[in-house]
N, C-alpha and C positions, 0 to 999 in steps of 0.2 A: 282691186290689183291694179285697174285703171288710174285708179287715183295716183298707187305708189310710181308706175309706168310713169303717168302724167308730170308728177313731182320731180322724180330723177331725169325725165328729158327736162325737166326744166332747170335742174340745176347743172346738166352736163352743156343746155347751152350757154348757161350763165357761163362755165368754166370753158367752155366753146370760145366766147366772145374775150373771156381774158386772158387766150394763148394765141388771142390776135388771128383767127381762123375765119374773122368776116370777110375775106372774099371767096370763100368755098360758096358754092349756091346751094340751096335749101334742100334739095334733095341728096348729093352726093353727104350732105350732114344729118339728115335724116340715117342712110344708110350707114354712119360710123357712127352713130347711137345704136343702133340696132344691133352691131358688130359686137358692143359693150354686152349683150344680155346672150342666154341660152334660148336657142331657139327651142320654139315651140310649133313646131316643124315636123312632125315627124314623118314622112314623108322625105323629107331630102337625104339625096344619096350619100352614104360613108365613102370615106378616102379607103381602099385596103392599104395592108400594108404590102411591101415588096423587099425582094433582095437584092444584093448589089447585081448579082448575075444575070437577075428577071430585068431589071432596068437598062445593063448592056455594058458593067463592068465587070467582062468575064479575065481570067487571070491568061499573062503573058506566057504565050509558047515558046518562046526564045531565050534562051537565059543572059543574063547580064555581069560581063565581066568586069567587077570591081579589083580598085589595086588595097591589097591588105596591107596594115598597118608593118605586118611581120610575114616574112616566107616565112614556108614550114620548114626548108632545110635549117635555117637559122632559128627556128622554134626549139627543134629535135639536138640543136645545138647547146641551144640553151641549158635543155633537161640536160645535159650531160654535165654541162658548167655545175650543175645546181649538184648533181650526185657525185662528180668527184670532188666535188669540194666542201661536202656533207652539208650541205647548204637546207634549214629543215628540216633535221632527219626528227624520225621519232619514237623510236627505242633505242635502248643501251644493253650494247651485247659482253657479260662478263665471259674472259675466258681467260682461265689462270688467275695472271697479276694484272692483267689489262682490260681497259674499256674500249668499246669500238662504239663511237654514237652511226647510227647505221638509219637507210628507210626503209621500214616494214615491206612496203608494199614492192621493191626489188625483191629481199626476201623471200620471200613468198613465192615471187613467182619464180626464183629457180629451186625451189624445194617446197616440198609441203609444211616441212618441217615445222618450219615458220606462222602455219598457217592457223592453227592453236594461240597465237601470240593476237593482241591485241597493241594499238598505238603508247604511247607511253609505258609501257612496261617495261622492267629491268629482267634482262632474260639470262638466267647462269646455265652455261653447258661446265657440266661436269663430268662427260665423259673425258676419261683419264688419257682415252688417246689422242684425242681432239688438243690441237698446240694452239698457243695464241696467236703464231707465228704462220702455221695452217689453217684457221677461220681467218687471218689478214689476207693471204693468198686468195682464199677462195673470193673473199668480198671485192676485191681488186677484179679479179677475174667478172668476176658478175658488172660491176659496174663500168668499167673499161673494156666496150667490144675490141681494142688494139689489143689486151692483154692476153698472152698467149703461157703454156705452162713450162718455167724455166726449169735450169738445171736445180738453184740452189732450194732447199728445206720440201723437193719433189716429193721427196714422201710422207713429211708432214702434211701436203698439200693432197694425197691423194689418201691420207686418211681422212682428214675434213670431210673428203669428195664424200668417201665412203658412209659417213656415220650421219651428214644429211642427203643420202643417196639422189643424189645430181649426177645421174645417165651420161651426159651429154659433157661435162667436164671429166668423167673417167672415164668415157672413149677415150678425150685429148688424150689425156695421158696413156693409157693402154699402147694409142697410137706412138707415142715418145718411148716407152720401156722395151717394144718390139724394133725400135731402130737400134739392128747392131752398130751400126757408128757415131751413133750417139752412147749406146752403155754397153761395153765390152771389155773382156781383159783387165785391166788395171779399173777401168770405171766402174764397174759391174760389181768386184771388189767393194768400192765405195757405197754404193747402194745399197748390197748383199749386209754389209753394218749397219750403215744405215734404218735397216727392215727391220732386221732383229729383235727389237724390244718389241715388235706387234705380232700379232698373231694374221700373218700373211702369207701362206704357206705357197700361192702362186708365185710370188716375185721373188717371195727366198732361192723358190728351184730354177725360175728363169737365167736370175742373175748369176749362182754359181755353175750352171749350165755355159753361161758366156767367159767364166772367171779363164780357164782352158792355161794359157802359156804363163799367165800372170801369177799361178797357182805357187812354186817359188817363194819369187819374190814375195805373194800374201804370207808367207812363213817365215819370214823374216822379219813381222813386225809386230810390235808391242798390240796390235789389236787382235792378233791374231791367239797369238798369248791371252788375252783379256776374254775368248770368249767362252760362252759357257759350253758347257759338257755336251748339253743336244747338238749344240749348233758346231761344232769340231766336229763329230759325229759326221752331222751333216756334208759338212766340208769334203773329208776325206773318204765320203761315201760314196762321192759325187762319180760317174765314171768321164764326165768331159775335161777334169782338171790332168796337165799334160805334166806327164814325168815319164824317167827313164826306164824305171820299172818298180814292181811293190815294194822296192825294200824302202825309196823314198817317201813313200807314203808311210810305212812301218815308223821310219825315224822324224818323218815329222809329228808324228803322234807321241812317240818319247819326249820329242822337244817340248811341246804342248807339256804331258803331263810333268815331266822334271821340272819344270817352272815353278810350280809348288807340289810337291810331291806328299806330303802330308795333308795336305789338302785336298788333292786331289786323287790319290790311289786310289778311293773308293769307287771313283768312274774309270777307271783303268778296261772294264769289261766290256764297257759301252763302247769306250776309244779304240779298243783293241776289237773290236769288232766290225769294225769299219775298214778294217785290214784283207787283203783280199789272199790270205799264205798259199793259196793253191794258184796263185799266177807269179811266185817264187821259184825259185830256181832250186831244185833240190836239196841241193849242195849247200846254200845258205840259208835254208829253212832248218837245215843240220844244224845249222852251224849256231843257230838260235838255242839248241837245245842243249847248248854246251856251257860250260861252267863264263860266266858272264865277269868280268871285271868291273862293271861299271854296275854299282850295288842297282837300280833302279830297275833296270833292265834285268837282271838278277830277282829282282821281287816280280816281275811281271811273269817270267818262264816260272815262277814257284806256286804263282796261283792257278790251277786246276782249271777252271775253267778258261783261261790263255792257254795252257798246254793242250787242252784238248784242241783250241781252233790249230795251233802247231800241225800238231798231230795229224790232225785231217787232213789241213794242207798240203804236209810232206806226202801222208799218203796218197794223195789225189795225183802230185807232180810226178812221183815216184814210179805211181801206174804204168800215167798216160805215157812218158819216158820209154816205158820197156815193155809193153803191153804189147802185142802182133795187130797190124793194123785191122788184118781178117777177124779177131775176135770180136766174139757176140758180145763181150762187154763193151766195145769200141764206142758205140752209138749211144747207150745207156750212157757213158761219162761224157760223151761232148754234149750232151741233153744237159747235163748237171754244171755245164764248164760257167766259172764265174763269166760275165762282160769284162772285156778289158778296158785299159785306161786307155788317154791319149799319149801312146809311145812318142817318145823326142829322146834327140841325144844333146851331148854337146861336143863336140871335138878335144877340148880344153879339159875336160871334166875327167878324170884316171876312172871314176868307178865305171864310165860309160860305154867303156873300152869290154871285147871280149874279154875273158878271164885268161885267156892262153895267150895274149899280147902282151909286149912284156912293159905295156904300158897301162895297164891294171894295179889298181890297188883294192882290195876291197872295201866295203864299205861298212865300216863301225861306227859310233855316235862323234868320235873327234875328227875322223875324216868330214863328216858330212856337217860339222858345225864350219872346218875349215872350208868347204865348197859353199857356205851362205854368208860366210863373210865375203868370199869375190860375188856374191851375187850383191852383197848389199854396196860392195866397193864399186860394182858396176853399174849398175841401178836398169835402165832399160834398155841400156844398148845388151844387156846380158839375153832378153828374152830377141831380141833381135837375132843373136848369133843361132839360136835354135832351128833346129832340123825336124821334120818327122821322121821315124822309123819306117824306111818300107824294104823290101826285100833288097834294094839294089843300093842300099847305103852305105855297108858295112866298110868302116874306115880303114884307109888301104894298108896302116901298121896292124890293124887287125885281119886283114885280108890273107897280108903273108904268115902271119904267125898260124892261121887255118890253114892253110897250104901253103907252108916255106917251099922257096927252091932249091936247088941244088946249093950246096956252100958257095961254090965260085962263081954264080951266077946271083946270090941272094945278096939286095940291095938292101943296105945297113938303112932302119929305122930315124928318126929324128926323133929326140924327146916332148915329148907335152912341156907346156909350159909350166913351172913346180905351182902348188896353190899356194897362196899367202898364208904366213902364220899369225896366230890371235891374235900377235902383238903387232901386227904389222897394218904402218896407219893406211885410215877408211878415209872415203868418200862417204858419209853417212847420206843414204838417201833419207829421205820425211818418212818417222814414227818408225824407222830400220831399228828395230833390237838385235842387238849382237848376240851370237849366241856364248852360253854359256862353254868355258871351258872344259870343265867337266869331265 
């Protein structure tokens, strides 16, 4: 071993000479050479390992402010832009004949329905009540925080939100439906027409309750004539519609039936079931049982079920007219009384006058048609002329007829403007259907 070390030392010394280390003293050279070999001194102290914290490098307690490349607000704007421009979409959603490129994460945030799908999936919505325009409006609402439900396609939007179970959007939509300034009368009828293809009875009833003074304008339209039987019954059975008497409800029912009598006669009992014959004056109900010049009305009376409805209504009204108010039957009859409609009157409508008044005319189907012609020609102006019936709203000519003055003091009445004939020129309102002259 000593010989090997001597040889190495001799070799090392030679290498040191070659590296021009001749200026180092002999003691230093010996230490350098010794360091090249593993020490045989087992008692030499080993250097213990230490952490950064143990040797004094502790983490700083003060935060360091850094200038980021992008502000957080800019990051949000960039993400919004990415969503709005449909960049980097991961799924395609097929609704009807349209294809929508969408971000799956956005869909999954707003509805659990899409959490069953994965990236790159092709999602087909086969539910018939979910229309392409409805899904389009739903996704726009998801990706754009500025978007709120608008009037256009609001029913399709509602149906899509219901199918995908989106409570926040549904809540927003009902806040709009509940707003009578947005959906009332004409607009309520339009929404009802949009909603009738779907099974959403709550929305149906809400919109019908808002039609009110627009009812007879609605009856003039093609859309009314094309309603399904159950929807006609639903509309005619509403208590909030505004009419002068139950006779106008009856004539509205006849108008729908006569539009296609051969196909619709099988629904006559259902439609007439919405008419509250007990609210008609007994003299008018009696006249319905007489021989009718109109063959459709005659066939209606010839139907045993409809005749029974008329007889029950007549019996009730006659009993109420002639029964003593102290009779034990008075209270039971009041309990069975049908709910009245919203009664209104128009001074220019002859059948709105008291039948004792010289301006009064009997309401048959011909006169009802002429009345609808006037409504069509006037449009919304007709609604503005209507007034609610109260105990103090009897027309002056009717008051004079009911309480005649002595002949020498009686003021002559002013005749009302005659109704236009069916051949008169009309300013047709949108979708208004002139009544048949039959």
